[in-house]
Each structure stands twice: as C-alpha cells, then as structure tokens.
C-alpha positions in Angstrom: 134.0 82.1 89.3 132.0 78.9 89.7 128.9 77.9 91.6 129.1 74.9 93.8 126.0 73.0 95.1 126.4 71.4 98.6 124.0 68.5 98.8 122.4 66.9 101.9 124.9 64.2 102.9 124.2 60.7 104.0 124.5 61.1 107.8 124.4 57.3 108.4 122.1 55.0 110.3 120.1 54.3 107.1 118.1 57.5 107.1 116.8 58.8 103.8 116.0 62.4 104.8 116.8 65.0 107.4 115.1 68.1 108.8 116.7 71.6 108.7 116.7 72.8 112.3 119.2 75.7 112.0 120.9 77.9 109.4 124.3 79.3 110.4 124.5 81.5 107.3 122.3 83.7 105.1 122.2 84.6 101.4 125.1 86.9 100.7 127.4 85.7 103.6 131.0 84.9 102.9 131.9 81.4 104.1 135.2 79.6 104.6 136.1 76.0 103.7 134.9 73.6 106.4 132.7 76.2 108.0 129.4 74.9 109.4 126.5 76.2 107.4 123.5 74.3 108.8 122.3 71.8 111.4 120.0 69.0 110.5 118.1 66.4 112.5 117.6 62.7 111.8 115.3 61.0 114.3 116.6 62.5 117.5 120.3 63.2 116.5 121.4 66.6 115.4 124.3 66.8 112.8 126.2 69.9 111.7 126.9 70.2 107.9 130.1 72.0 106.8 130.9 73.4 103.3 133.9 72.0 101.4 134.4 75.2 99.4 134.9 78.9 100.3 132.8 81.6 98.7 129.5 83.6 98.8 126.2 82.0 99.7 123.8 82.6 96.8 120.8 80.4 97.7 119.5 78.1 100.6 117.8 74.9 99.8 115.0 75.3 102.4 113.8 77.0 105.5 114.1 75.8 109.1 111.6 73.0 109.5 111.9 71.8 105.9 112.8 68.1 105.3 115.3 67.3 102.6 116.1 63.9 101.1 119.7 62.7 101.1 121.3 64.0 97.9 118.9 67.0 97.6 120.5 70.5 97.2 121.1 72.0 100.6 123.0 75.2 99.8 124.5 77.0 96.7 127.9 78.8 97.0 129.6 81.0 94.5 133.3 79.9 94.8 135.9 82.2 93.1 138.4 80.4 90.8 136.3 77.2 90.4 134.6 76.1 87.2 130.8 76.4 87.1 129.1 73.3 88.5 125.4 74.1 88.9 123.0 71.2 89.0 120.3 72.6 86.5 121.1 71.6 83.0 120.5 75.1 81.6 121.2 77.6 84.3 120.3 81.3 83.8 123.2 83.1 82.1 125.2 85.1 84.6 126.8 88.4 83.7 130.5 88.9 83.8 131.7 89.5 87.4 134.2 92.3 88.1 137.7 91.2 89.0 138.2 91.0 92.7 140.0 94.1 94.1 143.3 93.8 96.0 141.9 95.8 98.9 140.9 93.7 101.9 137.4 95.1 102.0 135.0 93.6 99.4 133.7 96.0 96.8 130.1 96.4 95.9 128.9 94.7 92.7 125.7 94.2 90.9 124.3 90.7 90.7 121.1 89.3 89.3 118.6 87.4 91.5 119.4 83.7 91.4 116.6 81.3 90.2 114.8 79.3 92.8 116.1 75.9 93.5 114.0 73.1 92.0 111.7 71.3 94.4 112.7 67.6 94.7 109.9 65.3 93.7 110.2 63.3 96.9 109.8 66.2 99.3 106.6 66.0 101.3 103.8 68.5 100.7 104.3 70.2 104.0 107.8 71.2 103.1 108.3 74.8 102.2 109.8 75.7 98.8 113.5 76.6 98.8 114.3 80.3 99.4 115.5 82.4 96.4 118.2 84.9 97.1 117.2 88.6 97.1 119.0 90.8 94.5 121.8 92.9 95.9 121.3 96.7 95.6 122.8 98.3 92.5 126.1 100.2 93.0 125.5 103.8 94.0 121.9 103.2 95.0 121.0 105.2 98.2 121.0 103.1 101.3 117.6 103.3 103.1 117.9 105.4 106.3 117.6 103.3 109.4 115.7 104.6 112.3 118.0 106.1 115.0 116.8 105.7 118.5 118.5 105.4 121.8 118.7 106.6 125.4 120.9 109.5 126.3 124.6 108.7 126.8 125.8 108.6 130.4 126.5 111.9 132.1 130.0 113.2 131.2 130.3 111.0 128.0 130.8 113.3 125.0 129.3 112.1 121.7 132.0 111.5 119.0 131.3 113.7 115.9 133.2 116.0 113.5 132.8 119.8 113.8 130.6 119.8 110.6 128.3 117.2 112.1 128.1 119.2 115.4 127.3 122.4 113.5 124.6 120.7 111.5 123.1 119.2 114.7 123.2 122.5 116.5 121.4 124.3 113.6 118.7 121.5 113.6 118.3 121.7 117.3 119.4 118.1 117.9 121.1 116.8 121.0 123.8 114.4 119.8 123.5 112.4 123.0 120.3 110.9 121.6 121.8 110.0 118.2 123.2 106.5 117.7 126.6 106.5 116.0 127.3 103.8 113.5 130.8 105.0 112.6 134.1 103.7 114.1 134.1 103.7 117.9 130.5 105.0 117.8 131.3 108.1 115.9 128.2 110.0 114.6 128.4 110.6 110.9 126.3 112.8 108.6 124.3 109.7 107.5 123.5 108.9 111.2 122.3 112.5 111.8 120.3 112.5 108.5 118.6 109.2 109.6 117.8 110.7 113.0 116.3 113.8 111.4 114.3 111.7 108.9 112.9 109.4 111.6 113.2 111.1 115.0 112.7 108.9 118.0 109.4 108.7 119.7 109.1 110.9 122.8 109.8 109.1 126.1 106.7 107.4 127.5 105.5 108.6 130.9 106.3 106.3 133.8 103.9 103.7 134.8 102.6 100.4 133.2 102.0 100.4 129.5 100.2 97.8 127.4 102.5 95.1 125.9 101.3 94.4 122.4 104.3 92.2 121.5 103.5 89.1 119.4 106.0 86.4 118.8 105.5 83.7 116.2 107.6 80.6 116.7 107.7 77.8 114.1 107.5 74.4 115.6 110.4 72.5 114.2 113.1 69.9 115.1 112.8 68.1 118.4 109.9 70.3 119.5 107.8 69.2 116.5 108.7 65.5 117.2 107.6 65.9 120.8 104.3 67.5 119.7 103.6 64.8 117.2 104.4 61.9 119.6 102.4 63.4 122.4 99.4 64.0 120.2 99.6 60.5 118.8 99.8 59.0 122.3 96.8 61.1 123.5 94.8 60.1 120.4 95.5 56.4 120.3 96.0 55.4 123.9 93.0 54.7 126.2 94.5 56.7 129.1 93.4 56.4 132.7 95.3 57.7 135.7 95.6 56.5 139.3 96.9 58.6 142.2 98.1 57.2 145.5 99.6 58.8 148.6 102.9 57.2 149.9 104.6 57.7 153.2 108.3 58.2 152.4 109.5 59.1 155.9 111.4 55.9 156.4 112.8 56.1 152.9 114.0 59.7 153.4 115.7 58.7 156.7 117.5 55.9 154.9 118.5 58.2 152.0 119.8 60.8 154.4 121.8 58.2 156.3 123.4 56.9 153.1 124.1 60.4 151.8 125.9 61.3 155.1 128.5 58.7 154.2 128.7 59.6 150.5 132.0 59.1 148.7 133.2 59.6 145.1 132.3 56.0 144.3 129.0 56.2 146.1 127.7 59.8 145.5 124.6 61.3 147.1 121.3 59.7 146.0 118.0 61.2 144.9 114.7 59.5 145.4 114.6 58.1 141.9 117.1 55.2 142.2 114.9 53.8 145.0 111.8 54.1 142.8 113.7 52.3 140.1 114.4 49.4 142.4 110.8 49.3 143.5 109.6 49.2 139.9 112.0 46.4 139.0 110.9 44.4 142.1 107.2 44.8 141.4 107.2 44.2 137.6 107.6 40.4 137.8 104.3 40.2 139.7 102.6 42.5 137.1 104.1 41.6 133.7 101.1 43.3 131.9 102.5 46.8 132.9 106.0 46.1 131.4 104.8 45.6 127.9 104.3 47.1 124.4 101.0 47.2 122.6 101.0 47.1 118.8 97.5 48.4 118.2 97.8 48.0 114.4 98.4 44.3 114.6 96.5 43.8 118.0 99.6 42.2 119.6 100.8 42.7 123.2 104.5 42.0 123.8 105.5 41.4 127.5 109.2 41.8 128.4 111.3 40.1 131.1 113.9 42.8 130.9 113.1 46.2 132.4 114.3 48.9 130.1 113.4 51.9 132.2 112.7 55.2 130.4 113.5 58.3 132.5 111.7 61.4 131.3 114.3 64.2 131.2 113.9 67.9 130.5 116.6 69.1 128.1 117.3 72.6 126.6 115.5 71.4 123.4 112.5 69.8 125.1 111.4 66.5 126.8 113.4 63.4 126.0 113.2 59.8 127.4 116.7 58.3 127.7 116.7 54.6 128.6 118.4 52.7 131.4 118.7 49.2 129.9 118.3 46.1 131.9 117.6 47.9 135.2 116.7 44.5 136.7 120.5 43.7 136.8 121.5 46.9 138.6 122.0 47.8 142.3 121.1 51.0 144.0 124.2 53.0 143.1 124.4 51.5 139.7 120.9 52.7 139.0 121.9 56.2 140.1 125.0 56.3 138.0 123.3 54.9 134.8 120.3 57.2 135.2 122.6 60.2 135.6 124.8 59.2 132.6 121.9 58.7 130.1 120.1 61.9 131.3 123.2 64.0 131.0 123.9 62.6 127.5 120.3 63.6 126.5 120.7 67.1 127.9 124.0 67.6 126.0 122.6 66.1 122.8 125.2 63.3 122.6 123.0 60.3 123.5 123.2 57.4 121.1 120.1 56.1 119.2 119.8 53.0 121.4 119.9 55.2 124.5 116.8 57.1 123.3 114.5 54.2 122.3 113.3 50.8 123.4 112.0 51.6 126.9 109.4 49.2 128.3 108.0 51.3 131.1 108.7 55.0 132.0 109.4 56.9 135.2 108.7 60.6 135.2 109.3 63.2 137.9 109.1 67.0 138.2 111.1 67.0 141.4 110.3 70.0 143.6 107.8 71.2 141.0 105.9 68.0 141.2 102.7 69.5 142.5 100.0 67.6 144.3 99.0 65.3 141.4 99.5 65.0 137.7 98.2 62.9 134.8 101.2 61.9 132.7 100.8 60.7 129.1 101.8 57.1 128.4 104.9 56.9 126.1 103.4 54.9 123.2 103.9 51.9 122.6 104.3 51.3 126.3 101.3 50.8 128.5 102.4 52.3 131.8 104.1 55.4 133.2 104.8 56.0 136.9 104.8 59.7 137.9 106.3 61.2 141.1 105.0 64.3 142.8 106.8 66.5 145.4 107.4 65.5 149.0 105.5 67.5 151.7 105.2 67.2 155.5 101.6 66.5 156.6 99.9 65.5 159.8 99.1 61.7 159.7 97.0 59.8 162.2 99.2 57.1 163.7 98.9 55.2 167.0 96.0 57.4 168.3 97.4 60.8 167.4 98.6 63.0 164.6 102.3 63.0 163.8 104.2 64.8 161.1 105.1 62.5 158.2 106.8 63.0 154.9 104.4 62.0 152.1 104.1 62.2 148.4 101.7 61.1 145.6 102.4 58.6 142.9 100.5 59.8 139.8 100.6 57.1 137.2 98.8 56.5 133.9 98.0 53.3 132.0 96.7 52.1 128.7 93.2 50.7 129.6 93.2 48.6 126.5 95.9 46.4 128.0 95.9 47.1 131.8 92.7 46.8 133.8 92.0 49.3 136.6 92.3 46.6 139.3 95.7 45.5 138.0 97.0 49.1 137.8 95.8 49.9 141.4 97.3 46.6 142.7 100.6 47.4 141.0 100.8 50.9 142.6 99.9 49.5 146.0 102.8 47.0 145.6 105.1 50.0 144.9 103.7 51.8 147.9 104.4 48.8 150.2 108.0 48.6 148.9 108.6 52.3 149.3 107.1 52.6 152.8 109.3 49.6 154.0 112.5 50.4 152.1 114.5 47.5 153.6 112.3 45.2 151.4 113.9 46.7 148.3 117.2 45.0 149.1 115.8 41.5 150.1 116.6 38.9 147.4 113.6 36.8 146.4 
C-alpha cells in the first residue's frame, strides 16, 4: 500500500490560499476516485475538491475555518497497490499491513496513529494545526457499550429478537419494546440488550415544561466570517449617520398594480425595487457625492458616472450584495430582470466574481419584514446605502380631511466624512419626489 497526499489545488483567479468550509469525509473513511472530499472558499466563491485516488483517509490537513495556502497538504489517503508517496522526508515506519481479504466486508486491522501533518510556515497564526488521525481499536478489543434509549414501539409492532434474547430480557425484567435494535431490520441482539442493561434509559419526564439547558457552539467560518469581518470593519471605519423619511407610495402602487395586471412572460410582475432603482439612477447625477467610493487610507474620493447598483440579498449562507452593472442604461423591466438574475445567482452560489464586487451605491430591503425604520450599515468603500421599509396604510391629512394612503419609510445611511447631512437629506427628498410622482421616473431629461 502507498500513501498519497492531496494538496490544495490552484483554483484560479490568482488566489494564493483558500479556507476550508466543509469536510465531506473523516479519518478512517473509504473514498473512491473523483469523490469530493472537501469544499474550500476563495473570496466569495466555493469550490469542491475531489480526490484522484481511492483508499482510506488517514489524516486531514486542517479543520473547518482553517486557511491553507495553494500547494499545502489538504488530505492524506492510504491507497492500496500504489507506491509510498508521503511528503515528509523520513516518515514514521509503518508496520506490515495484512493482505486484503476476498470478502466484500472490510476486516478489522491494527494501525498505528499517523503523525501530525507539518504546519506550513506561511499559514496565519489564527489557523488551527492539522488534525492527527485517532488510532483504530485493536482487533478483539471490546466495543464500548452505547446507551440504548428510545420510545416504545407502536402498539402491535413486535420487537425482533431471538428466543435466547427474549429469555434473557424476561429474566432481567426488561420490556424489549424500549430497547433499540442495531441488528438487521432493527433486530435486537445480545449486545443491544447488554447495552440497555448497562445504561438503562432515564425514566420518562412528567408532562409540562422543563428547562432547556442545550448549548450549541458554532464556529464562525466561510462566508459568515467574511460578512462579520466586513460589517465590523464598516462600522469601525465609516462615520455613519442615518436619515429616515416617510414616502407616500399610493400612486406608485396603483401604477405597479396596473402594470402587473397586464403581465406577460416578457414583462413579468414587478416588485417595488425596480422603481426605486430608476429613482436612484435619476437622482444620482444631481448628487454625485453619494455615488462614490472613499479610500480613507489615501484620503481620495472617487465619484462615478456609472451606477453600479448593489442589491443586498439574503442567501442560505448569509447576506451578499450582487451588483446590477450600469443601471443607468436599463429600463424598468430590464432593471427587474437583471436584479432577479444576479440575486438568484448569489442565492445558488454561482455568481461570478464581477457580479459580487464593484458596486457604487447599495439598495437594501427587508420586504414585508422591513419594520418602521432601520439603520443600515454602509457597504465600505461606498458612502451611501438606501434602505426600504414595509408599506402600511395610514390616515394622511389631505385636502381638509384624513384619507387612507399607502406609505413607507426610506431608512438610509451615509458616510459623514464624504456626504454632509444637508446633501443626504436633499438626495432623499429628491427620491421621495420621484416616487410620489412615478410618471416622472419615465421622463427623459
């Protein structure tokens, strides 16, 4: 047999390292050729790593959350029939391995604990050392008894057990309905009964509420860690201030309902966000200071003519901001289609790198969960983010009386180092005027 070392491959895009976000195997598992053994993340893209040999996993190169350099050892596999190919110059001598048996089931064998993988010199200090495999139990060593617990089997279902097991249970006063069988088809074996007798289940708790002392520890890794780092950095370095304004969207909602009543496959139903995208695009030329980046290290503000609009999107892995590029060139339905396309790509984890970076201003919405007001965090290096809260019906004083109107709040945040309070308020008031008179969104300047 020979040991093969699978290294961290070059996943492209010029990256020098990748973070382990998931292991698909454990030490001792049998793997096939081309089987996926791990998933790693570079920037915001996740890549699955397969093995090119079949064999037994003997060591993992790190834990979930560790960062490995390209070329570092990722996993070590004992491949039958291949010459030894361990990386260390003088690996620990391995005892002779027994010949594989012709039976389909693998036979137990003794194996020494493998040495720990060497720590690459370029791995950051926060990275955990690689995991060393645990030694396998010696042949013939008694297997520790597992606790046997379980609710009674359904009424009428007879436990599967041999007469000898039933006699032993009857003599011990054990109801086999409460014993979990680990044999074929749930059959209760002597070992199962011995485990039950050694560690009987706790008595059933009385009905009623009981204290829940469960504690779950979750390691922050992968995209979740990147989100945490980016949000903390933005909150620490950006001089945030927020501005909230109420907007009457009654006319806009009437227009949207009218367009959706005539929806087709080419022109599907619209949400509120494409209209807000048009409003931002129309207002930005009057307020170029909000469509900008601030490089605080070099004290440089870069203003953009193009509107690369980031759309904050909740995905199964956390918050991401896919980008609708050159929103200033798009019409209403084009905005809707492109926003839907990049958001769906982010949710499915297939968004390209350029679709997840380069935004110049961000739009965020919690939809029906939008609440009354919020204080969104600016997406650094940007200097403005426009937030949308939920639509509610409120009595509004108009023409000498109260009338029901659909209103919502725009909760927006700005970087006060670049955008003055007066400019931010005037920008939001311009958005409000466009939204409350939606026909103006389609007037060419």
